[in-house]
C-alpha positions in Angstrom: -13.6 107.9 74.8 -12.3 106.2 71.5 -15.6 107.9 69.4 -14.5 111.0 70.9 -11.0 110.9 69.6 -12.4 109.5 66.1 -14.8 112.6 66.0 -12.1 115.1 66.8 -9.7 113.4 64.1 -13.1 113.9 61.8 -13.0 117.7 62.5 -9.2 117.8 62.0 -9.5 116.2 58.7 -12.3 118.6 57.4 -10.2 121.4 58.6 -7.0 120.2 56.6 -5.4 121.4 53.6 -3.5 118.7 52.2 -1.8 120.8 49.7 -0.4 123.0 52.4 0.8 120.0 54.2 2.6 118.8 51.0 4.4 122.1 50.8 5.3 122.2 54.3 6.9 118.6 53.9 8.6 119.7 50.7 9.7 122.8 52.2 11.2 121.0 55.0 12.9 118.3 52.8 14.5 121.1 50.8 15.6 122.7 54.1 17.2 119.7 55.2 18.8 118.9 52.1 20.3 122.4 51.6 23.8 122.7 53.0 24.6 126.3 52.4 25.5 128.0 55.5 26.1 124.8 57.6 30.0 124.9 56.5 30.0 128.8 57.5 28.4 128.0 60.8 31.1 125.2 61.6 34.0 128.0 60.7 32.0 130.1 62.9 32.4 127.5 65.8 35.9 127.0 65.0 36.6 130.6 65.4 34.7 130.6 68.7 36.8 128.0 70.3 39.7 129.5 69.0 38.3 132.7 71.2 37.7 130.9 74.2 41.1 129.0 74.1 42.8 132.6 73.6 40.8 133.6 76.9 42.1 130.4 78.8 45.7 130.9 77.8 46.1 134.3 78.9 44.5 133.5 82.2 46.8 134.3 84.7 47.2 132.9 88.4 47.0 135.4 91.4 50.8 136.0 91.0 50.2 136.9 87.4 51.9 133.9 85.9 50.0 132.0 83.0 48.2 129.1 84.4 47.6 127.3 81.3 50.7 127.5 79.3 54.2 126.4 80.2 56.1 129.8 80.5 59.4 128.3 79.9 58.2 126.2 76.8 54.8 128.0 75.8 53.3 124.7 75.6 49.7 124.5 75.9 49.0 122.9 79.4 45.3 122.6 78.3 43.4 120.7 75.4 43.4 122.3 72.4 40.0 122.4 70.4 41.9 120.7 67.5 43.5 118.1 69.1 42.7 114.4 69.4 42.0 114.8 73.2 40.6 118.0 73.1 37.9 118.4 70.5 35.0 116.7 72.4 35.7 118.9 75.4 35.3 122.1 73.0 32.4 120.6 71.5 33.8 119.8 68.1 33.4 117.1 65.8 36.5 114.9 64.9 36.4 116.2 61.3 36.0 119.9 62.5 39.0 119.6 64.6 41.0 117.5 62.0 40.2 120.6 59.6 41.3 123.3 61.9 44.2 121.4 62.7 45.2 121.4 59.1 44.5 125.0 58.5 46.7 126.2 61.6 49.6 123.7 60.3 48.9 125.3 56.8 49.2 128.7 58.2 52.5 127.9 60.1 54.2 126.0 57.2 53.2 128.7 54.6 54.1 131.7 57.0 56.2 134.2 55.0 58.0 137.0 56.2 56.3 140.1 56.3 52.9 138.3 57.1 51.4 138.5 60.7 52.9 135.4 62.4 50.8 132.4 63.6 49.4 132.4 67.1 49.6 128.7 67.5 52.8 126.7 66.7 53.2 123.1 66.2 56.6 121.1 67.5 56.3 118.0 65.6 59.2 116.7 67.5 57.4 116.7 70.9 54.0 116.9 69.0 53.0 119.6 70.7 51.2 122.9 70.5 52.7 126.0 71.9 51.5 129.7 71.9 53.7 132.1 70.3 54.1 134.1 73.3 57.3 136.3 71.9 55.0 137.7 68.8 51.9 137.8 71.2 52.6 138.4 74.7 49.2 139.5 76.0 45.4 139.2 75.5 45.5 142.4 73.6 48.2 141.2 71.0 46.5 137.7 70.5 43.0 139.4 70.0 44.5 141.8 67.3 45.4 138.4 65.7 42.0 136.7 66.2 40.6 139.4 64.4 42.9 139.5 61.3 43.4 135.8 61.0 39.9 134.2 61.8 39.3 130.9 60.0 38.2 131.5 56.6 35.4 129.6 54.8 37.8 128.7 52.0 40.7 127.5 53.7 38.3 125.5 56.2 36.6 124.0 53.0 40.3 123.1 51.4 41.2 121.5 54.8 38.2 119.3 54.7 38.9 118.5 50.9 42.5 117.7 52.0 41.4 115.1 54.6 38.7 113.5 52.4 41.8 113.1 49.8 43.8 111.4 52.7 40.9 109.5 53.8 40.4 110.9 57.2 37.3 112.5 56.8 
C-alpha cells in the first residue's frame, strides 16, 4: 500500500506546476491581508442587526400591545445588539457592539432641530435604551428611519477609532 501511495505522489509531482502553486499561495496571502471591504461588511452586519431589532420592537402580542418594549417608558425589554448583554446573542463582536453603541449615542447627542430624530435613545440615569415611540409610533415610520439613517462606514470607522483612543478596542 505504501508503494502505491508513493507512486501516486510521483504522478502528482510530475503534473504539478510549482509556479502556479506559488502564485496561488501569494494570492491567498494577499487576499488575507487585504482589509478592504471588511469594515463595510461589519457595518452591513450592524445595519442588519438594527433591522431585525426593529422588527422585534414593533412585534405586538395578540392584544395589540408591543411585546418587547415597556409601553409606559418605551424601554427595550430585549437585549440590544450594542449592549454588553446582547451583542453575543446578536452575533456581533464586542468591538462592533461598542462602535455601534458610540454611533447611536453620538447621533443622540449630536441631534439638532430639523434633523430626523434618533430612533434609539439612551437614558444615562437608568442606564437603559429606549425606542423613540412618540416620533416612530409604528413599523412603517421606524423603517423610514432605518432607510434614511443607516449606519455609515465613515461614522463606524470614527467610532472604532474613538474606542481605540479610549483603550476600549
